[in-house]
C-alpha positions, 0 to 999 in steps of 0.5 A, a space after each residue: 856940276 860935271 857929276 850932275 851931268 853924268 848922273 843924268 846920262 848914267 841911265 843910258 848905255 855907257 857909250 851913249 852916256 860918255 858921249 852925252 857927257 862929252 857933247 854937253 861939255 863941248 856945247 855948254 862949257 867954255 874952254 876955260 872950264 873944260 881945261 880946269 876939268 882936265 886939270 882935276 881929272 888928271 889929278 893935278 888939282 885936289 877936289 873934295 868930291 871925286 869925279 864920276 867915272 863917266 866924267 873921267 871918260 868923257 874928259 879923255 875925249 876932250 884931251 888933244 890928240 897925241 897927249 897921254 
């Protein structure tokens, strides 16, 4: 689902696309789904389909400040 969101925003300039994906995740995904996404983005849970680069960049904005 996150990849589909990224594909939608991929026609925008990169910074706008990352912000669009991030805003969508914050507005429409519950905290548990965002947490699961961070686990996948961090490579801690295998996935059959790699995450779109825009999803990975937007996920970085979801991480709490002070965490690597």
